[in-house]
N, C-alpha and C positions, 0 to 999 in steps of 0.2 A: 385149503389145507386138508380137507376131508379126504381127498384122494390118497394122500400119504398115510392116513390112519387106517385104511382098509387092510384087512388081513391078506388080501390078494396082491397088494403092492409089493414089488420086488425090492426090498430094502438092501439086499446084498448087491444088486446091480447098481443101485443108487450110489452106494459107497464106492464101488469099483470104477464107475464111469463118470461120476461128477468130478469137476476139477477141485483140487486142493488150493488153498489160498497161499499166495507167495510170501516169502519172508518179509519183504518190504511193508506189506500191509500190517503185520503184527508189530513191526518196528514203529510205524506211525501211531498205532494204538497205544503201545507201551510208552512211547515218548510223551504222548499226550497225558497218559495216566501219571507219569512221573512229574510232570510239571506242577508246581505249587508255589504260591507266593508266600506261604506261611509254613513254619516248621514248629512242631510241638514235640515234647518228649514222649516216650512210649510208656507202657504200663498203665494206661488209663482205660477204664471200661468204655468201649465204643458207644454203647447206648447212652451213657452219661455224657460223653462228649457231644453226642448228637443233641441231647436235650439242652445243654448249655450253649453250644455254639449256635445252633439254629434259633436259640432265643436271644442271641446277640451278646453273650457273656464271655466268649473265648474265641481266639482266632482259629481258622480252619487248620486241621491237622495235616501232616504230611501224608501223601498217599502210601498205602500199605500194599503188601503182596501176599496176604494171608489166604484170601478166599476169592474165587471167581466162579461165576455162573454163566452158562451158555443156554440161552432161551431158544426153544424150538430147534434143539441141537441135532435132530436127525440121527445119523449113525455116528456122530462125534467127530466129524472132519475138523471142525474148528476147536472143539473141546480139548482134544488130545494135544493140540499145538500149544496150549497154555501151560502144560505141565512143567516145563523148565522154569517157569516164572512165578507160580503160585503154589502155596503149600497144599491147598485143597481146591480141586476143580470139580464142579458138578454140572451135568447136563440135565436140562428139564425138557421133556419131549412128550407130547400127547399120544404118540403112536407106540403101542406095545411092540409092534413089529420092528420099528426102528430101534427101540431100546434093546431088544433082544439081539440085534445085530451090531450094536454100538462097539466102537473101538475101545479096547482096554489095554493098559500097560502096567504090568505088575513089577517089572524090573527092567534094568537097562538091557539085559540079554534078550528081552522080547521085542526090541526095536525092529528086528528083522521080520516080525510078523506084520508090520504096518505096510501100507502102500508106499511105493518108492518115493513119491513126492513128500510124504510126511516123514519118512526116514531122513531125507536130506534136510528137512526143516528142523528136526530135532537133534541130529547128530552134532552139529557145531556147538550147540548148547551143552550136549553131553560131554564133549571134549574139554570145554572151557570152564566147566563148573565142577567143583568138588562135591557139592551136595547132591543127594539123590533127587529124582523127580518127585513132584508132589503126588498126591493120591487123586484118583479119578473115580467118579461114581455117577450113575445115571438114575434119574427119578422120572417116573411117568406122571405127567401132569401138564396143565396149561400154563403158559407164560404169565397170564394174568393172575395166577394164583401163587406167584413166587413167594409172597409173604407167608404162605401156609407151610412152606418147606424151609425157608431161610430165616435164621434168627434176626431179630430187628437190628438194623444198622450194622450188619456184619459183612455184607458183600462189597469187597474192594473194587471189583470189576464185574460188570454185567454186560455181556455181548449178545448179539443175535446176528447170525450169519445166514443170509438167504432165508430169513424167516420174518423179518420185521414188517413186511407188507401184509401179513396175515393177522396181526394183533388188533385187539379192541382197546384203543388207547384211553378211553374213558375209564377203563378198569386197570389197564396196565400201569400207567404212570403213578396212580395212588399206591399200587402194590410195590412198585420199585422205590417210591419215596420212603416206604417203611423198611425196605430191605437194604438200601444202599448205605455203605459206611460213609461217615464224613470224609471228604477228600476223595471219595470214590468216583469212578468213571462209568458212564454208560456209552457203549459204542455199538452202532448198528451198521451193517453193510449188506449190500445186495448186488448181484451182477445181472445186467440185462442180457438180451439175446446176443449170441456170439457173432463176430464178423470174421472174415478171412483176409487178413492184412497182406498176404502175399499175392493176392490177385486183384485185378481192377474192381473197384467198388461196383461199377455199373453192371458187371458181369455176374455178380453173386448176391449183392445186398437185396435187390428186389425179389429174388427167389426165396431168400431166407425170410424176408418180411412176409411174402405171400403165404408161406407155410406157417410161420409162428406168430404173426401179429394178429391182434383182434381185428375183425373186419372193419371197424370204424377208425382204426389207427394206422392203416397202411396207406402208402402213397399211390399215385396213379399207376405207376409201372407195376407194382405188386398187385393192385386191384385188377389190372388187365390180365395178368397171368392167371389169377383165380377165375375171373369171368370167362376167360378163354379156355378153361379146362386144363391148362398146362400144369397147374399145381393145385392140390387139394388143401384147403386151409384147415389147420387144427387149432389155430390161435383162438378161435371163437369158443373153444372148449376149456380154456383156462378159467378158473374160478375168479370172479370179480367181487369187489373192486381190487383185490389183491394184486392181480397181474398188472393192472394199469399203474398202481402205486409203485410197483417195481420198475416198470418201463420208464416212469417219470423220475427215477433216481431218488425216491424217498422224499421228494419235496412236499408231498401231501401228509407226511407224518408230523403230527403236532409236537411241539416242545412241551415239557411238563407244566410250565406256567400258563400254557394255553388251554389246559384241561381243567374243567371244574372239579374241585375236590383236592387239588394239589396246591400246596403252599409255595408260592414263587420264591420265598425267602430261603427255601431248602436247596435251591439250585443256583449255580454260578452262571447267570445268563450271558455274561461276557465271554465265557469259555465256549459257548455253543458254536458249532461249525458244521457245515455241509460242504462236501467237495466231491468232484468226479475224477476218477483215475482210470488208467489203462485205456486211453482212447486214441493212442497213436495209430495213424493210418486207418482209422475207422470213421464212419459217418457220425457226426455229432448231432445231438438232439437239443433244440432250443429250450425244451422244457427242463433239461437237466440242471442241477446246481452248478456253480462255477467249477471249471477245470482247475485242478490243483497244479499250479505252475511249476513248483519244485519237483513234483512227481513226474510231470510231463517232461521237464528238462532232463531228468535223470533217466528217462527211458523206462520207467517202471510200468510193467504190464503184467497182466494175468493171462498167460498163454498155456496151451497144451497142444502137443503134436500128436495126432491120431491117424490111424489108418481109416480107410473107408468103413470097415467093419466097426472100428471104434467110434466113428461119428454116428453110425446107426444105433449103436448101443447107448451112446449118450442121449440121443434124441428120444429113445424109448424110456428114459427116466423122467421125461416131462409129464406133468400131470395132465396136460392137454391131450397128449398122445394116448395116455391110458384111458382118459374119458372118451375120446373119439372112438377108440377100438372097442370099448365096452358098449357104446351106443350103436356101433356099426359092425357087428360080429361077422357079417358076410363081406366085409370090404375086400379082403384078400381074394376070396373066390370070385368076386365080381370084376376083378382086375387082373386076370390071367396069372393068378398066384403071386402077385406083388402087392403087399399091403401099402398103406399110406406113407409109412416111413421109407420103405424101399423105393417107392416111386419118386419121392422127393430126392433121395440120394442119387437115383439114376439121373434125374433131371439136372441136379447140381453138377454131377460128374461131366455132363455134356458141356458145361460152361467153363470148365478149367482145361488147361492144356492136356492133350493126350499123353498118357504115360504117368500122370500124377498119381502117386501111390500113397502119399501122406499129406495131411492138411494141418496148418497151424491155425488153431482156433484162438481167438482173442475175445475176452469178455470185458466190456466197459463196466466199471465198478463204482458204485456210489457209497459214500461213507459219511455218517453223521455221528457226532460225539458231543457229550456235555459232561461237566463235572458237578458233583454235589458239593455243597458247602459243608 
């Protein structure tokens, strides 16, 4: 995560060329959050409820929609999407550069200032709800320190989008335990490396893996491409163990009751779930959590159609690419004016039909969720 915190990292490009999350993902998270076996009346101090309920004296309260936090929020791609649903939404992000470039929404009229995918995500809610959007704010700080910024037992929803693989869970879960409201939800999701579902897997998947996978995690075909000099690997320049945690679909992220210092009684262990989504027409990984059958049957995917230039710009937002280019400043000069990203795009272009001008990128997405008691 250190790469994204550097002042030289292009946060504006990250916002412009990273994918937004599809509506169905938020539907899954919000439906999970709404689920509750117990209902209590309002008007009770949440900290008092926490003390009583977690001590076993009162049933769990109904989930609320007062406050949401987005951990490792980056420029606010997922933060802003929660505004139609929560009265207060806050993003917590260690990078000052990301916070400075984060999305803000002061009124409904400013919807047009958002990226197109986010406008489409928010507009249906804008039309169907009479109330105004909630407020959004950003705080510079680490996810593990959430309890320093969040009032005790006040966060109804805590999410982390494309950030959970960077956290220190021996510190994070105790902090979240102090911050989460009774009946609240924690939801983490990450997307692994993209695939090209419109083209035969054998023609493109080894190339993508050769470029983006860590050397010890690529298959024989990808390894042959690297060893033969056809593709320069940047995957070895991702920070570890975070990248491997992401590629494995968050299965290595512990639950709070598996972490020393967390009280298992504070969490509804029966609610815990891990699932994989958006894998239609993609190669699946045996390390991943179970594929979500309903999502698969409904054809729910995380796609984005890009030009070749758009693909190149997306790849340049990867921390591995930034790290590689920082450590190889002469890479472009040593390869006839084509740097490592351009050479990969050139090679990929050779493996799709001539005349292809746009590509459909699809990202496999892992989701883990749990509710507080």
